[in-house]
KEFI-275460 format. One record per residue: residue in three letters; x, y, z of N, C-alpha, C, CB in turn. Coordinates in steps of 0.001 Angstrom, whole numbers, plus 524288, in hexadecimal, padded with zeros to 5 digits. Glycine has a CB too. Layout:
% KEFI-275460
ALAXYZXYZXYZXYZ ...
This chain:
% KEFI-275460
METB24534B7DBA1193B26FB4B722A0CA4B2CDE4B6B4A0D6BB25B54BB99A08F4 ILEB2F0E4BA16A1095B34AA4B9D1A11AFB35D94B4ACA1480B367A4BE9CA150C THRB32394B2F7A17C9B32F14AE07A1A87B331A4A983A16ABB2E934AD2FA1E88 ASPB2FB34A995A12A8B2FAB4A577A0EB1B34BA4A571A0B90B2B024A625A0B07 ILEB36B24A9FDA0A3DB3B9A4AA61A074BB40204A867A0AA4B3C9E4B01CA0587 LEUB40284A9F4A0F9BB44344A82FA132BB43F44A243A13E6B43B04AAF5A186F ARGB3F3D4A034A147FB3E8249A8EA151CB4069497A9A1039B38B049946A162E ALAB3F2A499AEA0B89B40E54973BA06A4B46D749752A0633B3E6F49A04A01E6 ALAB494849BA0A07DEB4F0149C00A07A8B51774980FA0B5CB50D84A197A0909 ILEB4F2549765A0FFBB513C4939AA13B8B50C048E0FA119EB4E674940FA18FB VALB4C4A48CCEA0F3AB4B864879FA0CEDB4F8448697A08A6B45F948718A0ABA LEUB507748A81A054CB5463489E1A0125B59D1488F9A0369B547348EB49FD95 LEUB5B3548BDCA0785B604F48B1BA09F8B60C9485B6A0C6CB614248F49A0E16 LEUB5CA9483DDA0EF1B5CCB47EA5A1143B5D4647A68A0D1EB57E947DBAA1488 CYSB5A8D47B03A08C4B5AF94772DA0479B60734772AA0231B56F54785FA0022 ALAB62B747BBBA017FB680447C0D9FF65B6BE8479A1A032DB6980481C19FE41 ALAB6B3A47A8BA083FB6EC64784EA0C20B6E5A47260A0C3FB6DA147A8CA118B ALAB69B647048A0B74B690246A9DA0B78B6BA74680FA06CDB633946942A0B7F ALAB6C5D46ADEA0283B6EC1468B59FDCEB74AF468959FE21B6D1A46BD39F917 VALB76FD46B85A01D0B7CAA46BB7A025BB7E7446702A058BB7E71470EEA04FA PROB828046423A03C3B846745FB2A06C7B864C46167A0C27B88CB45CEBA03D8 ALAB85FA45DDCA0FD8B87CC45F09A1521B8DA14601EA1518B868945A82A18E2 ALAB8F4346391A189AB94CF464DAA18FAB97EA45FEBA1A1FB95C846905A1D40 GLYB9C3C45F44A177FB9F8345AB3A185DB9DE4455F5A152AB9F7645951A1E03 ALAB99694562EA128CB97B4451BCA0F5CB9ACD451E5A0A49B919F451E4A0E47 THRB9E8F44E75A09DABA1E144E50A053FBA20D448BDA032EBA77645057A0682 ALABA2E14484D9FE31BA3574431F9FBD8BA850440819FDD4BA35E4437A9F5C8 VALBA83F43B5A9FDFBBACBE438509FFBFBADC4434089FBBDBABCC435F2A0554 VALBB2B0433349FA5BBB44942ECF9F718BB7D242B729FA7CBB724430A89F1E5 LEUBB68B4265E9FAD3BB96C4230B9FE65BBAAE41DC49FC0BBB66642253A0356 VALBBEC341B5E9FE2EBC04F416109FCC2BBD3941256A0043BC66C415389FD5B GLUBBAE640E709FDCFBB7BF40AA7A00C2BB913405229FF0FBB1DA40BB3A0001 PROBBA7D4019CA026DBBB4C40274A07FABC02C405BEA08ECBBBBA3FD3BA0AD5 ALABC02D4088BA0D40BC48440C17A0E69BC9A740926A0F01BC36040F31A135E ASPBC975404ADA118FBCE2440173A124FBCCDB3FBD5A10D9BD02B401C8A1811 THRBD0043F99CA0D6BBCF2C3F452A0B7DBD4193F11FA0C83BCDC13F455A058C THRBD3623EC45A0E25BD7CC3E8B2A0EC4BD6BD3E3D6A0B7CBD8AE3E73AA14A8 VALBDA7C3E26CA083ABDA083DDC8A04EDBDF0C3DA9BA0567BD8F43DF4C9FF1B CYSBDEAC3D595A0422BE36D3D262A042FBE37A3CE7C9FFB2BE3EE3CF7DA0961 THRBDF9A3CE959FC78BDF713CAF19F81ABE04E3CDE29F2FEBDA313C7F79F7FD PROBE21E3CB2C9EF0DBE30A3CDCA9EA0ABDE153CE4F9E6B9BE7273CAD59E6FB VALBD9A43CF189E936BD4AD3CF9A9E678BD32F3D55E9E63CBD0523CC559E933 ALABD1033D7159E1D9BCF643DC889E13DBCB243DDDD9E536BCD6C3DD909DB9D PHEBCB443E2B09E712BC7773E48A9EAE8BC6033EA2C9E98DBC9B13E4249F09C PROBC13A3EBD29EAF4BBF793F10C9E993BC07F3F51B9EDCFBB9CA3F0ED9E85B VALBC1993F9D89EC17BC1A63FE779EF6CBBE37402739ECA1BC76F400A09F06D ARGBBA68404859EF6CBB6C4408359ED0DBB83A40DD19EE80BB120406FF9EEC7 ILEBB7A64114A9EAB5BB834416DC9EBBABB2A0418FA9EBA7BBBEB419B89E78A CYSBB0F541B019F021BAB6C41C3C9F0E9BAA764220D9F1C2BA951419329F586 ALABA5EB423B19F01ABA3DB428C89F1A2BA0FB427D29F6BCBA02542B479ED45 GLYBA2AA42A7E9FAD7BA026429D69FFE9B9B5342D3AA0052BA3EE42B1FA0451 ASPB992D42D55A04E5B94824307AA05DFB963643578A0888B906A42D77A0943 PROB94E843A10A06E6B913A43B2FA02B9B93FD43BC89FD7BB8E2744019A03FA ALAB9191439EF9F982B936643ABD9F420B8E8243B339F0CCB971C4361C9F228 ALAB8BE043F8C9F147B86F0440569EE89B87E0442D99E93DB8338443B79F1CD ASNB84AF4415C9E57EB84AF443E29E05EB89DB443049DD7EB83A1449BF9E0F4 LEUB8C2843E6F9DE16B913543D2D9DBB8B907343BA69D606B93F6438BB9DEBF METB937843E1E9D287B930343CDF9CCFBB981B43AEF9CA96B9128441979CA0B GLYB9C9943CB59CC7FBA17E43B109CA1DBA5EC43ADD9CE04BA2E843EA99C5B4 TRPBAA22437FD9CC9DBAEA14377C9D009BB372436499CCE0BADBA433449D423 ASPBB7D5437FC9CEF6BBCFF436CA9CCDFBC0454354C9D19ABBF7943B959C9B0 LEUBC23F430859D1B0BC4F442E749D640BCA5542C669D4D6BC1BE42A289D8C8 ARGBCE1542D529D847BD34942AFB9D7DABD4784285F9DD0FBD79642F2D9D669 VALBD5E14236A9DCB3BD6ED420529E15CBDC6141DF89E0D7BD2B441BF69E224 ALABDFBB41EF79E4ABBE51C41D049E49EBE5A14185A9E847BE8FB4215F9E634 TYRBE933414CF9E6EBBEA454102A9EA13BEFFF40EB19E95CBE69840B839E886 ASPBF1F640B199EC8CBF75D409599EC43BF7B8404A49E89DBF97C407F99F1C7 GLYBFA24405599E41DBFAA9401349E03EBFE423FCC69E1EABFC9B403749DB44 ASNC01483FD779E616C04783F9359E820C013B3F5659EB54C08E73FB5B9EB6D VALBFC913F70C9ECF3BF9323F3D89F03EBF4513F2029ED4BBF79C3F6E59F51E LEUBF2453F54E9E9CBBED5F3F42F9E707BEDF13F50D9E132BE8F23F7939E926 SERBEAAB3F2609DE33BEA213F38D9D8A1BE44C3F3E09D770BECE93EF4C9D51D VALBE2F53F7169D39CBDD833F7B59D215BDC1B3F3799CE26BDC823FD3A9CFC5 VALBD7D43F0B69CF3DBD5E33ECA39CBC9BD1A53EED49C838BD3C93E7FD9CEF6 ASPBCE313F2109CA76BC9D23F4399C777BC7C13F9099CA45BC5683F0199C6B8 VALBC5313FC689C755BC294401069C976BBD24401189C715BC5B1406439C83E THRBB9234012A9CA6DBB3C2400F39C882BB08B405669CACCBB13C3FBAA9C9DA GLUBAC6A406A99C7FFBA8CA40AA49C9D8BA64F408CF9CEEDBA48C40BD49C5AD GLYBA5BF40C569D29FBA39140AFB9D7B1B9DAC40A509D798BA4FD40F0F9DB99 SERB9B954086B9DBE7B9603407329DC3EB928540C089DC35B94FA404179E11B LEUB9479410909DDF7B91294153F9DDFFB8FAF416E69D877B93F3419C09E0C9 PROB936F417B89D4F3B91D44191E9CFA3B8F834147D9CCA3B967741B4D9CCA5 ALAB91B640FD99CD45B8FE940B529CA40B8A46409E29CB8AB9373406A39CB41 GLYB88A940AD49D060B836D409569D1F9B7F7A40DB99D1F0B83A1407169D733 CYSB80D84123D9CFBEB7D53416BC9D008B78E94168F9CC08B806441BAD9CF4E GLYB7953413449C812B7532412E99C433B7585416F39BFD7B701D413669C6D3 HISB79A641A139BFCFB7A6741E069BBBDB7F5141CB49B89EB7AD04239E9BE28 PROB7FC841E9A9B3D8B849A41DB79B0E1B8942420289B3C0B841F420039AB46 THRB8DB341D879B37FB926241F7B9B618B96FC41F809B255B93A841C2C9BAEF PHEB9AEF4226D9B3CEB9FEC422809B114BA407420F09B50EBA122428049AE97 PHEBA75941D329B3BCBAB7D41B759B746BB04F41A4F9B409BA9C94168B9BA7D ARGBB4BC41C799B5B2BB99241B909B2CBBBE3941B839B67ABBA5341FBF9AE90 GLNBC1734177F9B5D0BC6714175D9B88FBCA77419C99B4F8BC806411A79BA2C LEUBCD3941DAF9B6EABD12A420669B3DABD68541E389B531BD0F54265A9B4D8 ASPBD9E241DD29B15BBDF2941BDF9B23DBE302420229B0BDBE033416C59AF13 ASPBE2C14246D9B3C1BE63F428BD9B28DBEAB7429279B66FBE33D42DCB9B26D GLUBEBA3425109B960BEFA14253B9BD70BF4C3422C69BBC0BEDAC4228B9C23F GLYBF525420E59B6F6BFA0A41EB49B510BFBEE41A079B835BFE26422D19B513 GLYBF857416A59B9BCBF9D0411FB9BCA2BFA5D412D59C279BFECA40FEB9BA8D ALABF92A4178D9C460BF989418919CA01BF555415859CCEBBF90541E7A9CB28 THRBF5D9415459D1ECBF21C4125E9D519BEDA8415F79D6D5BF4DA40FEB9D9E4 ILEBEAF5418089D2F7BE67941B799D3D2BE211419AC9D043BE7E8421579D2C4 VALBDD7C4190A9D281BD8D1417D69CF7CBD5FE41D019CEA3BD537413AD9D254 HISBD4FB41E509C9BCBD249423369C868BCD48421D09C580BD5DC426ED9C501 VALBC8D54234C9C7B5BC3CA422319C543BC0624270E9C563BC10341D9A9C806 ASNBBCFA427559C183BB8E342B4C9C1DEBB3CA428F99C002BBA4D430369BEA2 GLYBAF9D42B539C1B2BAA81429579C051BA65B42D699C138BA946424799C360 SERBA1C242C629BF29B9D6142FE89BFFDB984242D199BEF7B9DDB434BB9BC7B ILEB943642F569C135B8EE142DB59C023B8D1D431579BBBFB8B2942E069C538 LEUB8B7D42F3E9B76AB8A55432709B2D5B84E1434D29B33BB8ACC42F2B9ADD2 GLYB84D5439F49B415B7FEF43CDD9B438B7CDE43C5A9B93CB7C9F43B309AFE1 GLUB7EE6439A69BD17B7C2D438DA9C210B8012439869C67FB798E433579C24C THRB7E2D439119CB42B8189439299CFDBB80134349E9D371B811143E799D2C8 VALB8389433599D708B828C42F539DAFDB8411431889E04CB85A842A2B9D9C8 ASPB821642F0C9E44DB836D4307F9E9A3B866542BFF9EC23B7E77431E39ECDD GLYB8AA542D4D9EEE0B8D91429579F1AFB8AE9428199F6C7B932842B199F2A2 PROB8CF4424819F9AEB920B422139F8FBB91E641D7B9F533B941F4204B9FE2B GLYB969541C0B9F35BB9719417889EFF7B9C55417809ED38B92BA4176B9EBFF ALAB9DB5412FC9EAFEBA2C0412519E860BA2B2414DA9E300BA41F40C809E7E5 LEUBA686418299E1F7BA73341A869DCCFBAA6C416FC9D942BA9CF41FE69DD4B VALBAE46414649DB89BB1C04110A9D885BB39640C939DC08BB681414339D64E THRBB467408079D9BABB6A64039B9DC88BBBD14023F9D9F2BB2DB3FECD9DC92 ILEBBFED402299DD11BC51D400BF9DB31BC6493FB419DD39BC965404D09DD08 TRPBC7693F7BA9D993BC8C53F2569DB00BCEAA3F1F19DB2ABC6673EE439D710 PHEBD0C43F0CF9DFC8BD6613F0389E091BD7C53EA819E137BD8343F35A9E553 SERBDCBA3E94F9E030BDEED3E42E9E151BE3EC3E51D9E466BDFFD3E0ED9DC29 PROBE4E83E2039E87BBE9B73E2AD9EB78BEE853E1599E831BE9963DF469F05E VALBF2AF3E4599E8EBBF7A83E35F9E648BFB9B3E1329EA20BF9C23E8669E3BE ALABFBE33E3939EEBFBFFA43E1F79F2C3BFDA03E3C29F813C05363E4439F1A6 PROBFF6C3E14A9FC46BFDD13E30BA017ABFF663E8BBA026AC00383DF83A05B3 GLYBFC1A3EB83A0537BFD263F0FDA0677BF8173F3EFA0751C00553F395A021F ILEBF8A03F900A07F5BF41B3FC64A08B0BF41B40071A0458BF42C3FF0EA0E2F SERBEFBE400D5A01A5BEF23404B89FD88BEAFC408A69FF23BEDB34021B9F847 PROBEC6240DA19FF41BE839411769FFF7BE4D3411839FB10BEA8241704A011A VALBDFE6412C09FBA8BDC66413BB9F740BDABE419669F7F1BD77A40FC79F716 LEUBDD4641CCA9F4EFBDCBF422699F5AFBD97A424DE9F159BE220424FB9F5E9 ILEBD583427A69F2CEBD26B42AA19EF09BD54742FCE9EE4DBCC8742B799F0F2 ILEBD8504302D9EA17BDB87434D69E956BD8B4439149E63EBE08D433639E695 GLUBD464437AB9E3BCBD11343B949E12EBCB7B4399A9E15FBD2DC43CA59DB62 ALABC7F843D099E2EEBC26A43BBB9E309BBF6B4408E9E15ABC0A0439D39E896 ASPBBE0E440B29DC6BBBB154450C9DA44BB57E443249D968BBD96447239D508 LEUBB1F4444C49DCC8BAC6D443739DC3ABA98E448399DA30BAA0B441909E184 ARGBA5AA447419D6DFBA28A44B849D4ABB9CC544A629D578BA3BE44C489CEC9 ASPB99D244E849D66DB942C44DD99D70AB916E44EA79D1D5B9201451AD9DB27 GLYB8C4744E999D1DBB893944F0B9CD15B89D9454359CA38B83A944E429CE51 GLUB8BF0458309CCD9B8CFC45D489CA73B92B545DB59C8C2B8B9E461BB9CE49 ASNB959F4595F9C927B9B394591E9C807B9E6845C759CBD3B9C4445AE09C26E THRB9C6B45D219D087B9F2245FFF9D49EBA27E45C2D9D7B9B9B31462E69D840 PROBA77D45D889D8A9BAAD145A0C9DBCBBA8AA459709E152BB07745C269DC01 LEUBA8E8454AA9E36CBA6F5453A29E8ADBAB43453BA9ECCBBA43B44E6C9E8CB ASPBB03D453AF9EB30BB4BD454079EEB4BB443450549F35ABB55F459989F0A6 PROBB48744B389F25ABB3A54476F9F68ABB853446D19FA37BB24D442359F436 ALABB722445369FEEFBBB2B4435FA027EBBC9343DCFA00BDBB94544389A086E VALBC15843C12A01BEBC2E1436C5A003CBC495433B3A0507BC750436E59FC25 VALBC37242E9DA04E5BC50942B09A090DBC7F54268EA0662BC029428FCA0C5C HISBCCFE4262FA0778BD05242248A0501BCFB741CF3A07A4BD60942408A052D GLYBD22C4190CA0561BD213413D2A079EBD75841134A0707BCDD641083A0510 SERBD77D40C29A084ABDC5040935A07A9BDB114036DA06E8BDFF040A00A0C6C VALBDEC6400BCA0489BDE633FB11A03D6BE3543F8A8A0614BDDA43F9889FDE9 THRBE29A3F4D6A097DBE6F83F1E1A0BACBE6FB3EC82A0916BE68D3F16AA11CD VALBEB5C3EB23A06C7BEBFC3E5F5A0471BEF793E2D4A0814BEE5A3E6439FEBD ASPBED2F3DEDFA0A7DBF0243DB61A0DEBBF2913D709A0AA6BEC943D90FA124A ALABF6E83D501A0C84BF9653D09CA09D8BF5EB3CBD1A0A6ABFEF83CF88A0C13 ALABF5093C936A0625BF1E33C475A063DBF4FB3C01FA08EDBF0463C2CBA009A ILEBF23A3BCDBA0BC5BF4B93B869A0E51BF47F3B3D0A0A93BF20A3B711A13A8 GLYBF8F23B170A0998BF9383AD17A05F4BF6603A84BA07FDBFED83ABBFA04D3 LEUBF5363A4C3A0486BF28739FF5A05FBBF64539B55A0694BEE6739EACA01F3 ALABFB3439C4CA05B3BFF0439812A063ABFF6039662A0BE8C0470399C8A0431 GLUC01013918BA0CBFC016B38F56A1202C04C7392C7A158BC03B3389CDA11C5 ALAC08DF39502A1383C0C6B39838A16AEC09BC39D23A18B2C113D399B8A1381 SERC05F139F2CA15E9C036C3A3FCA17A2C00383A332A1C8FBFFFC3A61DA135B TRPBFE2C39E76A1D7EBFB2A39D74A223FBFEB139DB9A2700BF8753981BA21F8 GLYC036E39C21A2677C072A39CA0A2ABDC082B3A256A2C03C0C4A399E4A295E GLUC08633A593A280AC09293AB32A28D4C04733AD94A2BA8C0A0D3ADFBA2384 ILEBFFBF3ABDCA2A4FBFB0B3ADCDA2CF2BFB353AC54A32AFBF60B3AB9CA2A5A LYSBFC9C3A77FA33D9BFCFA3A5CEA3956C00F93A913A3C43BFE7039FF7A39AE ARGC056C3AA10A39C5C098B3AD1DA3C4CC07A03B29BA3D80C0E703AD57A38D5 LEUC04A93B4F5A39F7C02BF3BA53A3ABDBFEA53BAADA3F03C007F3BC71A35AF THRBFBB73B697A3FCDBF76E3B6C0A43A2BF90E3B4DEA48FDBF2EA3B380A41BF ARGBFDC93B329A49BABFF853B14BA4EE5C01C03B596A5217C03803AD04A4E5F 
């Protein structure tokens, strides 16, 4: 009888240990692609993603900073992770920065959760001038289905805008000069 009680206690402890996430397993929010190079004045996407592991994700509040001398925001859209989950979602871009070069968005899966990895938000940028703009995740508040903060690690990115080469006849001479 004592053996059965001891065996049951061991089974309960093993089940409880299996339910605890592995040490070091933390949510990650990252810029994807990490480094982008563009040279045309056409809008391009940068995704802010929940990396792996991001289990039981229900809500997020994100702030992403960039250099307004190099980039401008064209549009901000809900990412593929919440948009493709099949559940109702809430997505809102907030404009509480007073014209600063910060994108602030929040969103949630209404009454459900999703598991990453996947894009939470897509920011469409357009080049303004040649240069390098960091894309910095300055706030990443992720919440699970119990509304518990997940305290994610963040991985920043950057965008390099190269000067476009003109199509005028004189520009071909410049290309030849650079390659000799």
